[in-house]
SEKENU-828937 format. One line per 8 residues: number of its first residue (from 1); their letters; for each residue x, y, z of C-alpha. Coordinates in steps of 0.2 Angstrom, whole numbers, plus 5000, padded with zeros to 4 digits. Each point is the difference from the previous one (the first is absolute). Example, Ala and Ser with C-alpha at 12.3 -4.5 7.8 and 13.67 -1.06 7.14 Angstrom:
# residues 2
1) as) 5062,4978,5039  5006,5017,4997
This chain:
# residues 330
1) xxxxxxxx) 5667,5567,5344  4987,5005,4986  4999,5018,4994  4988,5006,4988  5004,5017,4994  4986,5001,4986  4987,4996,5012  5005,5015,5012
9) xxxxxxxx) 5001,5012,4986  4981,4996,4996  4994,5003,5018  5004,5019,5003  5000,5016,4992  5015,5005,4990  5013,5014,5005  5004,5013,4986
17) xxxxxxxx) 5016,4998,4990  5015,5011,5006  5003,5015,4988  5019,4998,5001  5002,4981,4996  5017,4994,4998  5004,4982,4995  5019,5000,5003
25) xxxxxxxx) 5008,5003,5016  4986,5001,5012  5004,5003,5017  4990,4994,5015  5003,5004,5019  4993,4988,5012  4997,5009,5016  4999,4985,5013
33) xxxxxxxx) 4991,5003,5017  5016,4993,5007  5014,4991,4989  5003,4989,5016  4983,4992,5000  4997,4984,4991  4984,5005,4992  5007,5014,4992
41) xxxxxxxx) 5015,4990,4994  4988,4989,4992  4991,5015,4992  5017,5006,4994  5004,4983,4992  4984,5001,4990  5004,5018,4994  5017,4993,4995
49) xxxxxxxx) 4992,4985,4990  4988,5011,4991  5015,5012,4995  5010,4986,4994  4986,4991,4991  4995,5016,4990  5017,5007,4996  5008,5017,5000
57) xxxxxxxx) 4994,5004,5017  5012,5005,5014  4994,4998,5019  5006,5006,5016  4994,4997,5018  4999,5014,5014  4999,4995,5019  4985,5010,5007
65) xxxxxxxx) 5005,4993,5018  4981,4999,5005  5001,5019,5001  4987,5011,4991  5012,5015,5001  5014,4990,4992  4989,4994,4987  4994,5018,4996
73) xxxxxxxx) 5016,5006,4998  5005,4986,4988  4986,5005,4988  5005,5018,5001  5018,4995,4996  4994,4990,4985  4990,5014,4993  5014,5012,5002
81) xxxxxxxx) 5013,4988,4992  4991,4997,4984  5008,4983,5000  4984,4988,5000  4985,4998,4989  4990,4989,5013  4997,4997,5018  4994,4985,5008
89) xxxxxxxx) 4996,5004,5018  4995,4989,5016  4995,5015,5009  5003,5003,5019  4987,5013,5002  4987,4998,4987  4992,5017,5004  5015,5011,5002
97) xxxxxxxx) 5010,4994,4985  4985,5005,4988  5005,5018,4999  5018,4996,4994  4994,4986,4988  4989,5013,4992  5015,5010,4997  5009,4984,4992
105) xxxxxxxx) 4985,4998,4989  5001,5019,4995  5018,4997,4996  4995,4986,4986  5006,4985,5012  4988,4986,5000  4996,4994,5016  4994,4982,5007
113) xxxxxxxx) 4995,4996,5018  5002,4984,5006  4992,4991,5016  4988,5015,5004  4993,5014,4991  5006,5018,5002  4987,5012,5007  4988,5002,5015
121) xxxxxxxx) 4989,4986,4995  5009,4984,5003  4986,4989,4993  4998,5011,4984  5012,4990,4987  4997,5012,4986  5014,5013,4999  4997,5014,5013
129) xxxxxxxx) 5015,5009,4994  4995,5008,4982  5010,4992,4986  5007,4986,5012  5002,4986,4987  4995,4984,5010  4997,4994,5017  5006,4981,5003
137) xxxxxxxx) 4993,4994,5016  4986,4991,5009  4987,5010,5009  5007,4999,5017  4984,4999,5009  4995,4986,4991  5015,4990,5006  4998,5006,5018
145) xxxxxxxx) 4981,4994,5001  5005,4984,4993  5014,4997,5014  4987,5005,5013  4987,4989,4994  5013,4985,5000  5003,5004,5018  4982,5001,5004
153) xxxxxxxx) 4997,4984,4993  5014,4991,5010  4992,5009,5015  4983,4994,4997  5000,4986,5014  5011,5009,5013  4992,5012,5013  5009,5011,5004
161) xxxxxxxx) 5012,4999,4984  5015,5012,5005  5008,5007,4985  5015,5012,4998  5001,5011,4985  5016,5006,4992  5002,5015,4989  5015,5006,4991
169) xxxxxxxx) 5001,5018,5007  4985,5010,5007  5007,5015,4992  4996,4993,4983  4983,5004,4992  4999,4983,4991  5004,4990,5016  4986,5011,5009
177) xxxxxxxx) 4988,4996,4985  5004,4981,5002  4999,5000,5019  4983,5008,4999  4993,4987,4987  5007,4987,5010  4991,5007,5017  4984,5002,4991
185) xxxxxxxx) 4999,4981,4997  5007,4995,5016  4988,5011,5009  4985,4992,4993  5004,4984,5010  4996,5001,5020  5011,4986,5003  5017,5008,4993
193) xxxxxxxx) 5010,5011,5011  5013,5010,4993  5012,5000,5015  5014,5010,4992  5006,5009,4984  5018,4999,4996  5013,5009,4988  5010,4989,4989
201) xxxxxxxx) 5008,5012,4988  5001,4986,4988  5014,4993,5009  5002,4983,5010  5011,5008,5013  4988,5015,5004  4985,4988,5000  5011,4988,5012
209) xxxxxxxx) 5001,5015,5012  4982,5005,4999  4992,4983,5002  5012,4997,5015  4993,5015,5008  4983,4995,4995  5001,4982,5008  5005,5007,5016
217) xxxxxxxx) 4984,5007,5003  4989,4989,4989  5008,4982,5002  4984,4992,4993  4999,5003,4982  4990,4990,4986  5004,5009,4984  5011,5013,4993
225) xxxxxxxx) 4996,5010,4985  5016,5006,4993  5000,5013,4986  5016,4994,4993  5007,4983,4999  5017,5007,5008  4991,5003,5016  4995,4981,5001
233) xxxxxxxx) 5019,4995,5001  5002,5012,5016  4983,4994,5006  5004,4982,5000  5017,5003,5009  4991,5010,5013  4987,4986,5004  5014,4986,5002
241) xxxxxxxx) 5010,5012,5011  4985,5002,5010  4997,4981,5001  4984,5001,4990  4997,4986,4987  4999,5008,4983  4990,4988,4990  4983,5002,5010
249) xxxxxxxx) 5001,5020,4997  4993,5005,4984  5013,5010,4990  4995,5010,4984  5012,5012,4991  5000,5010,4985  5012,5001,4984  5001,4981,4995
257) xxxxxxxx) 5019,4998,5002  5009,4983,4999  5005,4999,5018  4981,5001,5004  4995,4988,4986  5013,4987,5007  4993,5003,5018  4982,4998,4995
265) xxxxxxxx) 5005,4983,4992  5008,4995,5016  4985,5005,5010  5008,5014,5010  4991,5014,4992  4982,4999,4994  4997,5012,4987  5006,5016,4990
273) xxxxxxxx) 4992,5013,4989  5006,4998,4983  5011,5015,4993  5011,5000,4985  5014,5012,5001  5010,4994,4985  4984,5000,4989  4996,5018,5006
281) xxxxxxxx) 5018,5006,4995  4999,4991,4983  4983,5006,4995  5004,5018,5006  5016,5001,4990  4993,4992,4985  4985,5012,5000  5011,5015,5001
289) xxxxxxxx) 5011,4994,4985  4985,4996,4990  4992,5016,5003  5017,5009,4996  5001,4991,4984  4984,5005,4994  4989,4986,5006  4986,4999,5014
297) xxxxxxxx) 4999,4994,5018  4985,4998,5011  5000,5013,5014  4998,4986,5013  5007,4983,5000  4995,4988,5014  5015,4988,5001  4989,4986,5007
305) xxxxxxxx) 4991,4999,4985  5015,4994,4990  5004,4986,5013  4991,4983,5003  5000,4999,5020  4987,5006,5011  5000,5015,5010  5002,4991,5016
313) xxxxxxxx) 5012,4986,4999  5000,4986,5011  5008,4982,5003  4985,4993,4990  5004,5009,4986  5020,4999,5001  4996,4981,5002  4991,5000,4983
321) xxxxxxxx) 5013,5010,4991  5017,4991,5006  5011,5009,4986  4995,5018,5005  5014,5012,5004  4997,5017,5007  5005,5016,4991  5012,5005,5014
329) xx) 5010,4992,5013  4996,5010,5015
């Protein structure tokens, strides 16, 4: 996989240097949304890789348990302990976490956000927390629109085309943003009927239970738009358990893990939104180290700018790139 750090640095505005840069003994905390989540694990490996490459950097992971309150308390504890010079965070609550991250910045802790920006405007990728060093994330609306457009293309010759949409959790602002963007696209097509919206909680097991319930009321489904690749695993099992042939159903996920890559190559799944958790973690940690040592960093890095694959990955692209390996297993 190709990465071009120089090209990225030229694309975006530069963050200010840290006033208390320390070259030796830098300590970075990675606040995972959940340490049990495969996407977050890949981000953590990226953080570790940057630390090992740059040297004199200690890193530690914290399990956010997919809980906004747990993660808020973790930031408070990090500030109080004085043990860390930097934080890389995959935020569970992009709005609620902002105030305590302001306190972290005020305590001279460098902060990088991955996967989503921190603040009330989820499509504003520039830092909304004053002094936040860098956001390493795709614009979530861009990806959600691309997913929905792929479903609309599949549905073009079907009337009606029955679609199930899967969110992560309805309580998360970013899940609602992506869902609203997807519905804005699907709603433009009179032939598309969104028959149900499920919650998968980024878990195959949760998606299996939810899809099983949905199929009892809606046995004829033509397409499923999953916000996460993990959802597709449970959705596939639910379809099989209901006696529904999987391959004719259009299945698109998000996250671009190796399980989904293999399933697309086999023709079981159809597409996924490209996301790059290892790259996110690597670039976020590298930015914090660079700034701490007197260097500069973009204030926003789109990780998709440093890779070669398209935003929506299909079998056609994978067949043309047989040696491709995803950044995370799933």
